[in-house]
Structure formats: C-alpha cells, structure tokens
C-alpha positions as CSV (number, residue, x, y, z in Angstrom):
1,X,133.2,108.4,127.5
2,X,136.4,106.6,126.5
3,X,138.2,106.0,123.8
4,X,136.6,103.4,122.0
5,X,132.6,104.7,122.3
6,X,134.0,108.2,121.1
7,X,135.3,106.8,118.1
8,X,132.5,104.6,117.4
9,X,130.2,107.6,117.8
10,X,132.2,110.0,115.2
11,X,131.7,106.3,112.9
12,X,128.1,106.3,113.3
13,X,128.0,110.2,112.4
14,X,129.8,109.3,109.4
15,X,128.0,106.6,108.0
16,X,125.1,108.5,108.2
17,X,126.2,111.1,106.6
18,X,127.7,109.2,103.2
19,X,123.9,106.9,103.3
20,X,122.2,110.6,103.1
21,X,124.9,112.5,101.0
22,X,124.9,110.0,98.4
23,X,121.6,110.0,97.1
24,X,121.2,113.8,97.4
25,X,124.7,113.9,95.3
26,X,123.2,111.3,92.6
27,X,119.8,113.1,92.5
28,X,121.8,116.7,92.5
29,X,123.9,114.8,89.5
30,X,120.9,113.4,87.4
31,X,118.4,116.3,88.2
32,X,120.8,119.6,86.9
33,X,121.8,117.6,83.8
34,X,119.1,116.9,81.4
35,X,121.4,115.5,79.2
36,X,121.9,112.3,81.8
37,X,118.1,111.9,82.5
38,X,117.4,111.7,78.8
39,X,120.3,109.3,78.7
40,X,119.0,107.0,81.3
41,X,115.4,107.3,81.0
42,X,115.3,107.7,77.3
43,X,115.2,104.2,76.0
44,X,112.6,102.5,78.1
45,X,108.9,102.9,78.1
46,X,107.3,102.5,80.8
47,X,103.7,101.4,79.9
48,X,103.1,99.5,77.1
49,X,98.8,99.1,76.7
50,X,98.2,96.0,74.8
51,X,95.6,96.8,71.7
52,X,92.2,97.1,72.9
53,X,90.4,94.1,71.8
54,X,86.7,93.9,70.5
55,X,83.7,95.1,72.9
56,X,81.8,92.1,74.5
57,X,78.0,92.1,73.7
58,X,75.6,94.2,75.3
59,X,73.3,92.5,78.1
60,X,70.3,92.7,75.2
61,X,72.4,91.1,72.6
62,X,73.5,88.6,75.2
63,X,69.4,88.0,75.9
64,X,68.9,87.6,72.3
65,X,71.4,85.1,71.7
66,X,70.1,83.1,74.8
67,X,66.6,83.3,73.0
68,X,67.6,82.2,69.9
69,X,69.3,79.3,71.8
70,X,66.1,78.3,73.8
71,X,64.5,78.8,70.2
72,X,66.5,76.0,68.4
73,X,67.1,73.8,71.4
74,X,63.2,73.7,71.8
75,X,63.0,73.3,67.2
76,X,65.5,70.0,67.8
77,X,63.4,68.1,70.0
C-alpha cells in the first residue's frame, strides 16, 4: 500500500475512534455524577397532561336527548 493510502486508513480509524469515544465519554461524565443529571434534566417537565374535561354523555343519555328533541319537533309542527 502506498504512503497516501496508509495515512487515509489511519485517519479513518482515528475518526471512527473519535465518533465512538465522544458519546461514551459524555455518557460516562453525566451518568456517573448525579449532580450533572439533576442540573441538566431537573428543570424540564417532560409530560404535562391537560386537565380532564367533562365526560361526554353515555349512549343512553344521548338516545334520551334525541327522543326529547324529536318530541319537541313533533309538538311545534
């Protein structure tokens, strides 16, 4: 292999090592120190649910409401 090809191979190995080492190093830094995790993630609220709305009427109540509306329409005709 020529000198240019060897240097490119070493560069690729170095880049791969860097791409693998950086996430591992960051994970090690944050995961081993709970103060870092609390400082970084403690202020964020991840899931905020809205207040529960009133429940819709049950099928029986809907049928009764429909009957009342039908009766009112028949009375006004």
